[in-house]
C-alpha positions as CSV (number, residue, x, y, z in Angstrom):
1,M,131.4,89.9,11.1
2,T,129.9,93.1,12.6
3,E,128.7,93.3,16.1
4,L,125.0,93.7,16.7
5,P,123.9,96.9,18.3
6,R,123.0,96.6,22.0
7,Y,119.7,97.9,23.4
8,E,119.9,101.2,25.2
9,Y,118.7,99.6,28.5
10,V,121.5,97.1,28.3
11,K,124.0,99.8,27.8
12,L,122.6,101.7,30.8
13,A,122.6,98.6,32.9
14,D,126.2,97.9,31.9
15,T,127.2,101.5,32.8
16,I,125.6,101.2,36.3
17,A,127.1,97.8,36.8
18,A,130.5,99.3,36.0
19,D,129.9,102.0,38.6
20,I,129.1,99.3,41.1
21,A,132.2,97.3,40.2
22,S,134.4,100.4,40.5
23,G,133.0,101.3,43.9
24,K,131.4,104.5,42.7
25,L,128.1,102.9,43.8
26,P,129.1,100.8,46.9
27,Q,126.9,98.1,48.4
28,G,124.0,99.7,50.2
29,A,124.1,102.8,48.1
30,A,120.8,104.1,46.7
31,L,120.5,104.6,43.0
32,P,119.1,108.0,41.9
33,G,115.4,108.1,41.4
34,E,114.0,107.1,38.0
35,R,113.3,110.7,36.9
36,A,116.8,111.8,38.0
37,M,118.3,109.0,36.1
38,T,116.5,110.1,32.9
39,D,118.3,113.5,33.2
40,L,121.6,112.0,34.3
41,Y,121.9,109.5,31.5
42,R,119.8,111.3,28.9
43,V,117.4,108.3,28.3
44,S,113.7,107.7,28.5
45,I,112.0,106.6,31.7
46,G,111.2,103.3,30.0
47,T,114.9,102.7,29.4
48,V,115.7,103.4,33.0
49,R,113.0,101.0,34.2
50,R,114.2,98.2,31.9
51,A,117.8,98.8,33.0
52,I,116.7,98.4,36.6
53,V,114.9,95.2,35.8
54,E,118.1,94.0,34.1
55,L,120.2,94.9,37.1
56,R,117.8,93.0,39.4
57,K,118.1,90.0,37.1
58,R,121.9,90.2,37.5
59,G,121.5,90.3,41.3
60,L,123.1,93.7,41.6
61,V,120.2,95.8,43.0
62,A,117.0,95.4,44.9
63,T,114.0,97.7,44.7
64,L,112.0,98.4,47.8
65,P,108.5,99.8,47.1
66,A,108.3,103.5,48.0
67,K,111.9,103.5,49.2
68,G,114.1,103.2,46.1
69,T,116.6,100.9,44.5
70,Y,119.7,99.9,46.3
71,V,123.0,98.1,45.4
72,I,123.0,94.6,47.0
73,G,125.8,92.9,45.1
74,M,128.9,93.1,42.9
75,P,129.1,92.0,39.2
76,D,130.5,88.5,38.8
77,S,134.1,88.3,38.0
78,G,133.5,85.7,35.4
79,D,134.1,82.6,37.4
80,D,130.8,80.8,38.2
81,A,131.5,79.4,41.7
82,S,129.0,76.8,42.6
83,E,129.0,77.7,46.2
84,G,125.7,79.5,46.7
85,D,125.3,81.9,49.6
86,G,121.5,82.1,49.2
87,S,121.6,85.7,48.1
88,N,119.8,85.1,44.8
89,V,116.6,83.7,46.4
């Protein structure tokens, strides 16, 4: 069976998540602005915006109005620990 193609915004979110996991984008680091990301990753602004929403859903980034988007977490290592720390409120 062939694998279904992934949406571009998911690919971009995965790329940024990998940069977070590798430490290239450490906790507290600001992501580039939306327009800078369109040039950097060669995607549309809509793709960038959807990728940021996806990263927020994953709990990896937070966006502060008029301030930017910042790394707040690390990707899950695969084990779903039931011990919540309240960070996904």
